[in-house]
DSSP file (Angstrom, degrees, kcal/mol; ACC not computed):
  #  RESIDUE AA STRUCTURE BP1 BP2  ACC     N-H-->O    O-->H-N    N-H-->O    O-->H-N    TCO  KAPPA ALPHA  PHI   PSI    X-CA   Y-CA   Z-CA
    1    1 A M              0   0    0      0, 0.0     3,-0.1     0, 0.0    63,-0.0   0.000 360.0 360.0 360.0 150.8   97.8   80.3  117.5
    2    2 A R        -     0   0    0      1,-0.1     3,-0.1     3,-0.0     2,-0.0  -0.227 360.0 -91.4 -68.0 160.0   95.4   81.8  114.9
    3    3 A G        -     0   0    0      1,-0.1     2,-0.1     0, 0.0    -1,-0.1  -0.263  52.2 -87.7 -66.8 158.6   93.2   79.6  112.8
    4    4 A R        -     0   0    0     -3,-0.1     2,-0.3     1,-0.1    -1,-0.1  -0.434  39.5-137.3 -69.1 138.8   94.5   78.5  109.4
    5    5 A L        -     0   0    0     -2,-0.1     2,-0.8    -3,-0.1    -1,-0.1  -0.721  20.4-113.5 -93.3 147.2   93.8   80.8  106.5
    6    6 A K        -     0   0    0     -2,-0.3     2,-0.4     1,-0.0    -1,-0.0  -0.735  38.9-147.9 -78.7 114.2   92.7   79.5  103.1
    7    7 A L        -     0   0    0     -2,-0.8     2,-0.1     4,-0.0    -3,-0.0  -0.699   4.7-146.8 -92.7 135.9   95.6   80.2  100.9
    8    8 A T     >  -     0   0    0     -2,-0.4     4,-2.3     1,-0.1     5,-0.2  -0.389  33.7-101.4 -86.5 171.5   95.2   81.1   97.2
    9    9 A K  H  > S+     0   0    0      1,-0.2     4,-2.3     2,-0.2     5,-0.2   0.895 126.4  52.1 -58.8 -40.8   97.7   80.1   94.5
   10   10 A Q  H  > S+     0   0    0      2,-0.2     4,-2.4     1,-0.2    -1,-0.2   0.876 107.1  52.2 -65.9 -38.2   99.0   83.7   94.6
   11   11 A D  H  > S+     0   0    0      2,-0.2     4,-2.5     1,-0.2    -2,-0.2   0.934 111.2  47.3 -60.4 -46.2   99.4   83.5   98.4
   12   12 A K  H  X S+     0   0    0     -4,-2.3     4,-2.3     1,-0.2    -2,-0.2   0.880 110.9  51.1 -64.9 -39.3  101.5   80.4   98.0
   13   13 A E  H  X S+     0   0    0     -4,-2.3     4,-2.3     2,-0.2    -1,-0.2   0.915 110.5  49.5 -63.8 -42.7  103.6   81.9   95.2
   14   14 A W  H  X S+     0   0    0     -4,-2.4     4,-2.3     1,-0.2    -2,-0.2   0.941 111.6  48.6 -60.3 -47.9  104.3   85.0   97.4
   15   15 A A  H  X S+     0   0    0     -4,-2.5     4,-2.6     1,-0.2     5,-0.2   0.893 110.5  50.9 -61.1 -41.2  105.3   82.7  100.3
   16   16 A T  H  X S+     0   0    0     -4,-2.3     4,-2.6     2,-0.2    -1,-0.2   0.907 110.0  49.9 -63.6 -42.2  107.6   80.7   98.1
   17   17 A K  H  X S+     0   0    0     -4,-2.3     4,-2.4     2,-0.2    -2,-0.2   0.911 112.4  47.4 -63.3 -42.8  109.3   83.8   96.8
   18   18 A V  H  X S+     0   0    0     -4,-2.3     4,-1.8     2,-0.2    39,-0.2   0.947 115.3  44.7 -63.4 -48.8  109.9   85.2  100.3
   19   19 A K  H  <>S+     0   0    0     -4,-2.6     5,-3.5     1,-0.2     6,-0.3   0.875 112.7  51.5 -65.9 -37.3  111.2   81.9  101.6
   20   20 A T  H ><5S+     0   0    0     -4,-2.6     3,-1.5    -5,-0.2    -1,-0.2   0.937 108.9  50.9 -63.3 -46.5  113.4   81.4   98.5
   21   21 A R  H 3<5S+     0   0    0     -4,-2.4    -1,-0.2     1,-0.3    -2,-0.2   0.881 114.2  44.9 -57.0 -38.7  114.9   84.9   98.9
   22   22 A D  T ><5S-     0   0    0     -4,-1.8     3,-0.9    -5,-0.2    -1,-0.3   0.299 116.4-112.2 -92.3   9.2  115.7   84.1  102.6
   23   23 A G  T < 5 -     0   0    0     -3,-1.5    -3,-0.2     1,-0.2    -2,-0.1   0.769  60.1 -74.1  69.2  26.4  117.1   80.6  101.8
   24   24 A Y  T 3 <S+     0   0    0     -5,-3.5     2,-0.3     1,-0.2    -1,-0.2   0.828 106.9 118.2  54.3  34.5  114.2   78.8  103.6
   25   25 A K  S <  S-     0   0    0     -3,-0.9     2,-0.2    -6,-0.3     7,-0.2  -0.958  77.6 -99.1-129.1 147.8  115.8   79.9  107.0
   26   26 A C     >  -     0   0    0      5,-2.7     4,-1.9    -2,-0.3    32,-0.3  -0.487  29.9-142.6 -60.0 126.6  114.5   82.1  109.8
   27   27 A V  T  4 S+     0   0    0     30,-2.7    -1,-0.2    -2,-0.2    31,-0.1   0.702  96.4  47.5 -69.2 -17.1  116.1   85.5  109.2
   28   28 A I  T  4 S+     0   0    0     29,-0.3    -1,-0.2     3,-0.1    30,-0.1   0.913 132.4   7.0 -89.2 -49.3  116.5   86.0  112.9
   29   29 A C  T  4 S-     0   0    0      2,-0.1    -2,-0.2    30,-0.0    29,-0.1   0.558  91.0-119.6-115.2 -10.5  118.0   82.7  114.1
   30   30 A G     <  +     0   0    0     -4,-1.9    -3,-0.1     1,-0.2    28,-0.0   0.485  55.4 156.1  86.0   1.5  118.8   80.7  111.0
   31   31 A S        -     0   0    0      1,-0.1    -5,-2.7    -6,-0.1    -1,-0.2  -0.332  33.3-163.4 -63.7 142.0  116.5   77.8  111.9
   32   32 A T        +     0   0    0     -7,-0.2     2,-0.6     3,-0.1    -1,-0.1   0.290  50.9 123.4-104.1   6.6  115.2   75.7  108.9
   33   33 A L  S    S-     0   0    0      1,-0.2    -2,-0.1    -7,-0.0    -7,-0.0  -0.598  92.7 -31.3 -74.0 113.7  112.4   74.2  111.1
   34   34 A R  S    S-     0   0    0     -2,-0.6    -1,-0.2     1,-0.1    24,-0.1   0.895  79.5-146.0  45.6  62.9  109.0   74.8  109.4
   35   35 A P        -     0   0    0      0, 0.0     2,-0.4     0, 0.0    24,-0.2  -0.330  13.3-159.5 -62.4 137.6  109.8   78.2  107.8
   36   36 A N  E     -A   58   0A   0     22,-2.9    22,-2.9   -17,-0.0     2,-0.6  -0.923  15.1-133.6-115.9 141.0  106.9   80.6  107.7
   37   37 A A  E     -A   57   0A   0     -2,-0.4     2,-0.4    20,-0.2    20,-0.2  -0.874  29.3-161.8 -92.6 122.1  106.5   83.6  105.4
   38   38 A H  E     -A   56   0A   0     18,-3.3    18,-1.6    -2,-0.6     2,-0.5  -0.883  15.7-134.0-110.6 133.5  105.3   86.6  107.5
   39   39 A H  E     -A   55   0A   0     -2,-0.4    16,-0.2    16,-0.2     4,-0.1  -0.743  11.8-165.0 -79.8 125.7  103.7   89.8  106.2
   40   40 A I  S    S+     0   0    0     14,-2.4    -1,-0.2    -2,-0.5    15,-0.1   0.956  87.7  41.6 -74.9 -54.5  105.3   92.8  107.9
   41   41 A I  S    S-     0   0    0     13,-0.3    -1,-0.2     7,-0.1     4,-0.1  -0.844 119.3 -93.6 -86.9 128.5  102.5   95.1  106.9
   42   42 A P    >   -     0   0    0      0, 0.0     3,-2.3     0, 0.0     6,-0.2  -0.005  25.5-120.3 -50.6 145.4   99.4   93.1  107.4
   43   43 A R  T 3  S+     0   0    0      1,-0.3     6,-0.2    -4,-0.1     5,-0.1   0.690 107.3  76.1 -59.1 -19.9   98.0   91.1  104.5
   44   44 A E  T 3  S+     0   0    0      1,-0.1     2,-1.4     4,-0.1    -1,-0.3   0.704  72.7  86.4 -67.7 -18.4   94.8   93.1  104.8
   45   45 A V  S X> S-     0   0    0     -3,-2.3     3,-2.0     1,-0.2     4,-0.9  -0.706  72.3-163.0 -81.6  95.1   96.6   96.1  103.2
   46   46 A K  G >4 S+     0   0    0     -2,-1.4     3,-0.6     1,-0.3     4,-0.5   0.799  80.2  60.3 -56.0 -37.4   95.9   94.9   99.6
   47   47 A E  G 34 S+     0   0    0      1,-0.2    -1,-0.3     2,-0.1     3,-0.1   0.744 116.0  34.2 -64.4 -21.8   98.5   97.1   97.9
   48   48 A M  G X4 S+     0   0    0     -3,-2.0     3,-1.4    -6,-0.2    -1,-0.2   0.478  88.1 100.2-110.0  -5.4  101.2   95.3   99.9
   49   49 A K  T << S+     0   0    0     -4,-0.9    -2,-0.1    -3,-0.6    -3,-0.1   0.842  95.1  27.9 -55.2 -40.9   99.8   91.8  100.2
   50   50 A Y  T 3  S+     0   0    0     -4,-0.5     2,-0.6    -3,-0.1    -1,-0.3   0.186  87.1 119.7-111.2  17.3  102.0   90.3   97.4
   51   51 A D    X   -     0   0    0     -3,-1.4     3,-2.1     1,-0.2    -3,-0.0  -0.744  56.1-149.5 -81.4 118.5  105.0   92.6   97.6
   52   52 A V  G >  S+     0   0    0     -2,-0.6     3,-1.5     1,-0.3    -1,-0.2   0.810  95.8  64.0 -61.8 -29.9  107.9   90.3   98.4
   53   53 A Q  G 3  S+     0   0    0      1,-0.3    -1,-0.3    -3,-0.1    40,-0.2   0.653  93.1  65.1 -68.2 -12.8  109.6   93.1  100.2
   54   54 A N  G <  S+     0   0    0     -3,-2.1   -14,-2.4    -6,-0.2     2,-0.3   0.140  95.8  79.6 -91.7  18.7  106.7   93.0  102.7
   55   55 A G  E <   -A   39   0A   0     -3,-1.5     2,-0.3   -16,-0.2   -16,-0.2  -0.917  50.7-175.0-130.6 155.2  107.7   89.5  103.8
   56   56 A L  E     -A   38   0A   0    -18,-1.6   -18,-3.3    -2,-0.3     2,-0.6  -0.986  27.9-124.0-139.2 146.7  110.2   87.8  106.1
   57   57 A T  E     +A   37   0A   0     -2,-0.3   -30,-2.7   -20,-0.2     2,-0.3  -0.840  39.7 174.0 -91.3 125.9  110.9   84.1  106.6
   58   58 A L  E     -A   36   0A   0    -22,-2.9   -22,-2.9    -2,-0.6   -32,-0.1  -0.970  31.2-124.3-132.7 146.0  110.5   83.2  110.3
   59   59 A C     >  -     0   0    0     -2,-0.3     4,-1.8   -24,-0.2     5,-0.2  -0.399  44.2 -98.6 -74.2 165.0  110.6   80.0  112.3
   60   60 A P  H  >>S+     0   0    0      0, 0.0     4,-2.8     0, 0.0     5,-1.3   0.870 123.5  57.2 -55.5 -37.2  107.5   79.3  114.4
   61   61 A K  I  4>S+     0   0    0      1,-0.2     5,-3.0     3,-0.2     4,-0.4   0.953 113.5  36.8 -58.9 -51.0  109.3   80.7  117.5
   62   62 A H  I  45S+     0   0    0      3,-0.2     9,-2.6     1,-0.2    -1,-0.2   0.649 118.0  52.7 -81.2 -14.0  110.0   84.1  115.9
   63   63 A H  I  <5S-     0   0    0     -4,-1.8     9,-1.4     7,-0.2    10,-0.2   0.902 136.0 -13.3 -81.1 -45.3  106.7   84.2  114.1
   64   64 A F  I  <5S+     0   0    0     -4,-2.8    -3,-0.2    -5,-0.2    -2,-0.1   0.720 126.3  44.9-127.0 -34.8  104.4   83.5  117.1
   65   65 A F  I   < +     0   0    0     -5,-1.3    -3,-0.2    -4,-0.4    -4,-0.2   0.655  69.3 109.6-108.0 -17.5  106.0   82.3  120.3
   66   66 A S      < -     0   0    0     -5,-3.0     7,-0.1     3,-0.3     4,-0.0  -0.247  50.6-151.1 -67.0 147.4  109.1   84.1  121.4
   67   67 A R  S    S+     0   0    0      2,-0.1    -1,-0.1     6,-0.0     3,-0.1   0.524  95.8  40.6 -87.8  -7.8  109.1   86.4  124.4
   68   68 A E  S    S+     0   0    0      1,-0.3     2,-0.7     9,-0.0     9,-0.1   0.817 127.8   7.9-102.7 -79.7  111.9   88.4  122.8
   69   69 A I  S    S+     0   0    0      8,-0.1     2,-0.4     9,-0.1    -1,-0.3  -0.927  74.2 152.7-111.2 111.5  111.4   88.9  119.0
   70   70 A S  B  >  -B   74   0B   0     -2,-0.7     4,-2.2     4,-0.5     8,-0.3  -0.986  40.5-144.1-140.1 126.3  108.1   87.7  117.8
   71   71 A A  T  4 S+     0   0    0     -9,-2.6    -7,-0.2    -2,-0.4    -8,-0.1   0.850 102.9  27.6 -58.5 -36.3  106.3   89.1  114.8
   72   72 A H  T  4 S+     0   0    0     -9,-1.4    -1,-0.2   -10,-0.2    -8,-0.1   0.809 128.0  39.4 -97.7 -34.4  102.9   88.7  116.4
   73   73 A N  T  4 S+     0   0    0      1,-0.2    -2,-0.2   -10,-0.2    -9,-0.1   0.778 132.8  18.9 -87.9 -27.5  103.6   89.0  120.1
   74   74 A H  B >X  +B   70   0B   0     -4,-2.2     4,-1.4     1,-0.1     3,-0.6  -0.501  66.2 163.4-141.2  67.4  106.2   91.8  120.0
   75   75 A P  H 3> S+     0   0    0      0, 0.0     4,-2.2     0, 0.0     5,-0.2   0.814  76.0  59.5 -62.0 -30.9  105.9   93.6  116.6
   76   76 A L  H 3> S+     0   0    0      1,-0.2     4,-2.4     2,-0.2     5,-0.2   0.906 103.3  52.3 -63.7 -39.3  107.9   96.6  117.9
   77   77 A A  H <> S+     0   0    0     -3,-0.6     4,-2.1     1,-0.2    -1,-0.2   0.881 108.4  51.5 -61.7 -37.4  110.9   94.3  118.6
   78   78 A L  H  X S+     0   0    0     -4,-1.4     4,-2.6    -8,-0.3    -2,-0.2   0.913 109.0  49.9 -65.8 -42.0  110.6   93.0  115.0
   79   79 A I  H  X S+     0   0    0     -4,-2.2     4,-2.4     1,-0.2    -2,-0.2   0.906 110.8  49.8 -62.6 -41.2  110.7   96.6  113.7
   80   80 A M  H  X S+     0   0    0     -4,-2.4     4,-1.6     2,-0.2    -1,-0.2   0.878 109.9  51.3 -64.6 -37.0  113.7   97.3  115.8
   81   81 A W  H  X S+     0   0    0     -4,-2.1     4,-3.1     2,-0.2     5,-0.4   0.926 109.8  49.5 -63.9 -44.8  115.4   94.1  114.4
   82   82 A L  H  X S+     0   0    0     -4,-2.6     4,-2.5     1,-0.2     8,-0.3   0.910 106.4  56.6 -59.7 -42.5  114.6   95.3  110.8
   83   83 A E  H  < S+     0   0    0     -4,-2.4    -1,-0.2     1,-0.2    -2,-0.2   0.880 116.8  35.1 -56.0 -40.5  116.1   98.7  111.6
   84   84 A K  H  < S+     0   0    0     -4,-1.6    -2,-0.2    -3,-0.1    -1,-0.2   0.887 131.9  25.3 -82.0 -42.0  119.4   97.1  112.6
   85   85 A H  H  < S+     0   0    0     -4,-3.1    -3,-0.2     1,-0.2    -2,-0.2   0.699 133.3  24.2-103.9 -22.7  119.6   94.1  110.2
   86   86 A R     X  +     0   0    0     -4,-2.5     4,-2.2    -5,-0.4     3,-0.2  -0.378  64.2 153.5-140.5  58.6  117.5   95.0  107.1
   87   87 A P  H  > S+     0   0    0      0, 0.0     4,-2.8     0, 0.0     5,-0.2   0.844  74.3  55.5 -61.6 -34.1  117.4   98.8  107.0
   88   88 A E  H  > S+     0   0    0      2,-0.2     4,-2.1     1,-0.2     5,-0.1   0.921 109.5  46.5 -64.6 -41.7  116.8   98.9  103.2
   89   89 A Q  H  > S+     0   0    0     -3,-0.2     4,-2.2     2,-0.2    -1,-0.2   0.917 113.7  48.3 -65.8 -43.2  113.8   96.7  103.4
   90   90 A L  H  X S+     0   0    0     -4,-2.2     4,-2.6    -8,-0.3    -2,-0.2   0.913 111.1  50.3 -63.8 -42.7  112.4   98.7  106.3
   91   91 A N  H  X S+     0   0    0     -4,-2.8     4,-2.0     2,-0.2    -1,-0.2   0.888 108.8  52.6 -63.7 -38.3  113.0  102.0  104.4
   92   92 A Y  H  X S+     0   0    0     -4,-2.1     4,-0.7    -5,-0.2    -1,-0.2   0.943 111.2  46.3 -59.4 -47.8  111.2  100.6  101.4
   93   93 A L  H >X S+     0   0    0     -4,-2.2     3,-0.9     1,-0.2     4,-0.7   0.891 109.7  53.9 -64.6 -39.6  108.2   99.6  103.5
   94   94 A K  H >< S+     0   0    0     -4,-2.6     3,-0.9     1,-0.2    -1,-0.2   0.878 104.1  56.5 -59.9 -37.5  108.2  103.1  105.2
   95   95 A S  H 3< S+     0   0    0     -4,-2.0    -1,-0.2     1,-0.2    -2,-0.2   0.722 105.8  51.7 -68.3 -19.3  108.1  104.7  101.7
   96   96 A K  H << S+     0   0    0     -3,-0.9     2,-0.5    -4,-0.7    -1,-0.2   0.606  90.8  91.6 -91.1 -13.9  104.9  102.7  100.9
   97   97 A I    <<  -     0   0    0     -3,-0.9     2,-0.6    -4,-0.7    -4,-0.0  -0.716  59.4-160.4 -89.6 127.7  103.0  103.8  104.1
   98   98 A I              0   0    0     -2,-0.5    -3,-0.1     1,-0.1    -2,-0.0  -0.933 360.0 360.0-106.9 115.8  100.9  106.8  103.8
   99   99 A L              0   0    0     -2,-0.6    -1,-0.1     0, 0.0    -2,-0.0   0.421 360.0 360.0 -97.9 360.0  100.1  108.3  107.2
């Protein structure tokens, strides 16, 4: 797993908003074990870093460890999941990406 990032007050507020919106449950499996707020578009894209629509609440399994849907290990699977289960959120994010 990656090293811990130093979180700012704004980072923590963003994570709380994402987790609150998702009911503090993994959006994929419903687990309430150690919910993580995940950036869909990487946090390095400053314009999207604190956009709540750029976040999902994931359990550690679906954030880092799953062989099926994992935000970090299998990002394409996560995009396909978004396409099926959260198309409005995915379309919003697509509208923000300039290729």
